[in-house]
C-alpha positions in Angstrom: 26.7 -101.2 21.5 27.6 -97.7 20.8 30.5 -96.6 23.4 28.7 -93.5 24.5 24.8 -92.8 24.9 23.0 -90.9 22.1 20.5 -88.0 23.1 17.5 -88.3 23.2 16.4 -85.6 20.4 19.8 -87.1 18.7 17.8 -90.1 18.0 13.9 -88.5 17.8 15.8 -86.2 14.7 17.7 -89.5 12.8 16.5 -90.9 9.5 14.5 -94.1 10.5 17.7 -96.1 9.1 20.2 -95.0 11.1 17.4 -95.0 14.4 17.3 -98.8 13.7 21.1 -98.9 13.3 21.4 -97.4 16.5 19.0 -99.5 18.5 19.6 -102.6 16.5 20.8 -104.3 20.0 18.3 -103.6 22.5 15.7 -106.7 20.4 19.0 -107.9 18.5 16.6 -111.4 17.3 13.8 -109.0 16.1 14.2 -106.0 14.5 11.0 -105.2 13.5 10.4 -104.0 17.1 12.7 -101.6 16.5 11.4 -100.6 13.0 7.8 -100.0 14.1 9.1 -97.9 17.4 11.2 -95.7 14.5 7.3 -94.7 13.0 6.9 -93.2 16.6 9.0 -90.8 16.7 9.1 -88.0 18.5 9.8 -89.6 21.9 8.7 -87.3 24.7 11.2 -89.7 27.4 13.4 -92.4 27.0 10.2 -94.3 29.3 7.7 -93.3 26.3 10.0 -95.2 23.8 10.1 -98.1 26.1 6.6 -98.2 26.3 6.3 -97.8 23.0 8.5 -100.6 22.2 7.1 -103.2 25.2 3.4 -102.5 23.5 4.4 -103.5 19.9 6.0 -107.0 21.0 2.6 -107.3 23.4 0.3 -106.4 20.2 2.5 -108.3 18.1 0.7 -111.7 16.5 0.7 -114.7 18.6 3.3 -115.9 15.8 6.0 -113.3 16.7 6.1 -112.8 20.3 5.6 -116.9 20.2 9.3 -117.2 17.8 10.9 -114.0 19.8 10.7 -115.3 22.8 11.7 -119.1 21.1 14.8 -117.0 20.1 16.0 -115.9 23.2 18.9 -117.3 24.9 19.1 -119.8 27.9 20.0 -117.8 30.8 20.5 -120.7 32.6 22.3 -122.8 30.3 26.5 -121.7 31.9 25.3 -123.3 35.5 29.3 -122.1 36.6 27.8 -118.4 35.4 24.6 -118.9 37.2 26.2 -119.2 40.1 28.9 -116.5 40.1 25.3 -114.4 39.9 22.7 -115.9 42.6 25.4 -118.1 44.7 27.0 -121.6 45.3 24.3 -124.0 44.6 24.7 -127.7 45.2 24.7 -131.2 43.6 20.4 -131.8 44.1 20.0 -127.9 43.7 21.7 -128.1 40.3 19.7 -131.3 38.8 16.2 -129.8 40.6 16.8 -126.6 38.1 17.7 -128.2 35.5 14.8 -130.5 35.1 12.6 -127.0 36.0 14.0 -125.4 33.3 13.9 -128.0 30.7 10.3 -128.6 32.1 9.6 -125.1 31.2 11.0 -125.2 27.5 9.2 -128.8 27.1 6.1 -126.7 28.6 6.3 -123.4 27.1 8.0 -123.8 23.9 10.9 -120.9 24.4 13.6 -121.1 27.1 12.7 -119.5 30.0 13.1 -115.8 29.9 14.5 -114.4 33.6 16.8 -111.7 34.3 19.5 -113.6 37.1 20.0 -110.1 38.8 19.2 -109.0 41.9 18.2 -113.1 42.7 20.1 -115.7 45.5 20.2 -119.7 45.1 17.4 -119.9 46.6 15.2 -117.1 44.8 16.3 -118.5 41.7 14.9 -121.5 42.0 11.7 -120.1 44.2 11.3 -118.1 40.5 11.6 -120.7 38.0 9.1 -123.3 40.4 6.6 -120.3 40.1 7.4 -119.4 36.4 6.9 -123.4 35.5 4.1 -123.5 37.2 2.3 -120.4 35.8 -0.8 -120.8 32.6 0.9 -120.6 29.6 -1.4 -117.6 28.8 -0.2 -115.6 31.6 3.6 -116.8 30.9 3.6 -115.6 27.8 3.4 -111.6 29.2 6.2 -113.0 32.8 8.6 -113.6 29.7 7.7 -110.1 27.8 8.2 -108.3 31.1 11.6 -110.3 31.8 12.6 -108.7 28.5 11.7 -105.7 29.3 13.1 -105.3 31.3 16.4 -106.5 30.5 15.6 -103.7 27.0 15.1 -101.3 29.6 19.0 -102.1 31.2 19.8 -101.4 27.2 18.7 -98.6 26.3 19.3 -97.0 29.6 23.3 -98.0 28.1 22.3 -96.8 24.6 20.2 -93.5 25.4 21.6 -90.4 27.6 18.4 -87.9 28.2 20.3 -84.9 27.8 23.5 -86.9 26.2 25.6 -85.0 23.7 26.0 -87.8 20.5 
């Protein structure tokens, strides 16, 4: 990622290729999102830029959305990291979580896309159980919302409304 934020004005004025390079870390497994967004400039705000990118994902063909979700890393693969973020879990909870995550992947065909930010261990268990029970058509939207949430944070790091770079 960039060492300092780009200004919105600078991004709006960049060539298409420079814009795509500047924002390539937003969706590293799906450069087509930023590439399509480049054609929608100028953006009036960071929020509008983000909303356009999310709309591009939602409007993409099902195969592209599925490929995007399938390429996501499993946020629960490293249990030590998970516990560092949500708090300690006992053996039974870790086993239950592992089973639910495996069931989720088998049911939906992609890893669970879930931000752990702000979750406790109990909250994580509840969130995973809820998402596991979500009908497939609604789960695509839930996963896209989680991707959008993560991208919003990365976008905020890369873009400043009044930055000078």
